[in-house]
N, C-alpha and C positions, 0 to 999 in steps of 0.2 A: 504494500500500500504506500503510495507516494506520501512523503512528509511535507506538509505545508509549513515552511519556516515561520511565517507570521503567526499562524495558529499555535505552533509550538511555543513561540516566545510569549504569547498571551497566557497560555496555560502554565508555563513555567513560572511566570510572574505570580500567578495565583497560588501555585504550589509552594512558592517561597514564603508564603505566610503561614505555613503549617507550624503548629506549636510544638516544635521539637524540644524546647526548653522545659516544658511541663509534662509532655507525654510522648517521649521519643519513640516507643514501640508503635503507637498509633500513627504517628507522623510518617515513619518509615514504611509501615504497612500501606498507608495511603499513597505514598510515593511509588512503591512498586506496583500497586494496583492501577494507578493512573498511567503508568508506563505502557501497559497493555493497549490502552486506547490511543494515547498520544504518539506512541512509536509504532503502532500497528503490529504488535507481536502477540503471542499467545500465552506468555508467562514472563515474569520478571522476578529476580531475587537479588539479595544483598548478602555478601560474605564479608567477614572481618577477620583480621589476623589474630592469632592467639599468641601466648607468651613465647612460643617457639618459632613464630613467623609463619605458621601454617594456617591456611584459611579454614574458617568454621562458618557454618550456616548461621545467619542472623535473622533474616525475615524473607518472606516470599509472598507473591500475589495469590497463590493457590497451592493446593496439596501436590499436584503434579510437579510443579516447579520446586517445591520444598524437597521432594524425593530426589530430584536431579541434583539439587545443591548438596544434599546430604551424601549423595553418591560421589560427587567430586571431592567432598571432604574426606570420605572414607578411603577412596582410591588414590587421592593425590594426583588426579588426572583431570584434564578438561580445559576449556578456554579460560575459565576464571583463574586457574592455577598459573597458566602461561602468561595471562595478562598481568597478573600481580608480579610475577617474577621478571617479566621483560619490560614493565612500565609502559605498555602499549596495548591497544585493542587487539583482541584475537577472535577470529571467526571460524566456526565450524559450519560449513555450507550444506553438507549432507552426511549425517552420521552413518548412513548405510554404505557410503562410498569412501570413507576416510579412516581406514584402520589404524593410521598412525596415532590417533587419539587414544587408542587402547580400549580397555574394558568399559570405560565410561560411555562409549557409544551404545552398549547394550542397555545401560540405564536410561539413556536419552530416548532411544526407540521404544523401550519398555513403557515409557510414559506418553507414548503417542506424539513425541516430538522428533524433529529431524534436523533442525539447525539451531545454532547458538552463537551469540555474540557477547563478549565480555569486555568491559572497559574498566581500567583501574580507577579506584577512588583515591585521589592523590592529595596530599597536603605538603606544601613547601617542596614540591618536586618528588616526593616519595609516596609510595602507596601504603594505605592502611587496610584496604579491602578491594572488593570489586562489585560492579553492577553487572548483572547477568540477564540477558534477554534470550527468549526461546521462541522458535517458530514450529508449528505443526507440519509445515511443508518445507522442502528444500529451499534454500534462500541464498542468493548470491549477494551478500551484504555489500551495498555500494557505498561510495565515499560519503554521500549525504546521510545515510543511515548510521554509519560509523561516527560521523561528526555529531549527530544528534545524541547518540549514546554517550559520547564524551561530555556534551553539555549537561546531560541528565546526571552523569556521574559527578560533575562539578557541583551541581545543586545538592546532591546527596552529601558531598563533602562539607558544604556550607552548613547544612542542617546538623551534621554530626559535630562540627566545631561549636555551633551554638549550644548544643546539648552538653558537650564536655565542659564548656565555660560555665554553664549553669549548674553543673554537678548534679544532674538528674539521677534518679535511682531506678533500679530494675535490672532484669537479665540482660537486655540489649545494652543498657548503659554500662554494665560491668564489662561486657565484651568490648565495648568502645574504649573503655579506660585501658584495657589490656593492649588493644591495637595501638593506642597512642603511645603507651610505654614502649612497645616494640619498635615503633617508628623513632622514638627519642633515642633509644639505644643504638639503632643503626646510624642515626645522624652523628652521634658522638664517636662511634667507631670510624665512620668516614672521615671525620675531622682529624682524628689521630693518624689515619693512613695518609691523608693529604699533607700533614705536617712532616711526617717521617719520610715520605717518599717524594715530596715536592711535586705532587700531581693535582689535577683539578677534581671537582666533585664527581663528575661522571666517571673518570678513570678510577677514582678511589672505590666507588660502588662496584665497578666491574672487577676490581681486584678482590673485593670481598666475595662476590658471586663466584668468581673463578676458583677461589680457594675452597668454597663450599662444594662446588661441582667436582673438583678433582679429588676431594676427600669423601665425596658421597655423603655429606652431612647437611642438616638444615643450616640455612644462612645464619640464623640467630646463634648457633653454637660457635661459629667462626667469629661472629660479632663479640660474643662474650669473652672469647680468648683474647681478642684484640684489646677489649676494655680491661682485661686482667694483666695486660702488659706484654703479651706475646706478639711477635712480629709475624707477618704473613710470609709463607714460603715464596722464594723468588719465582717469578713466572718462567716457564720453560721457553727457551729461545727457539 
């Protein structure tokens, strides 16, 4: 379904008034539910990072989407995982024809969905979670749809920031606090690597990610080592 940029802007303006400071769970539920209509998808969900930097289901527009989100959490596979790790939108165009996504394709198709698009929810250049969209039909996500998902993810980030500042309570608020703490630790570790190695922000983050990949460990384990005073292994030439 084509996206009308003017209509999207009007509706995003309305959604920006959601009361995340007093009822975060309801505000994020409304946000994901509205995404189905505004972005022309069949489901939308939100994931937040836990204390180990791994994504956990936070909220969803419907039961089908929740099951898919929980599947990505359990398997550690899917567009949301890649979008979070790579800091960029990730698209699954047809789960029945893209085996590289792994077992998560069985979860997606098992819930009568075929395609997915995830955009990282970012704060100060780094992700704390992901906004995930699903389609019941194969979908060649175009540039306009990807841009719209990024705009929507930015709105989610704004609402989450407001909630964190207001120190709201509840399950989702607790998850949010952990995600913020995870983000803060990564930022501190990046700063230490930048100073030690004389490199910029992006290069420092890539050094952390490369160290995690090469040792087959979660990123946050490497981050904690750096914060504890350990130096990253030299990159292979």
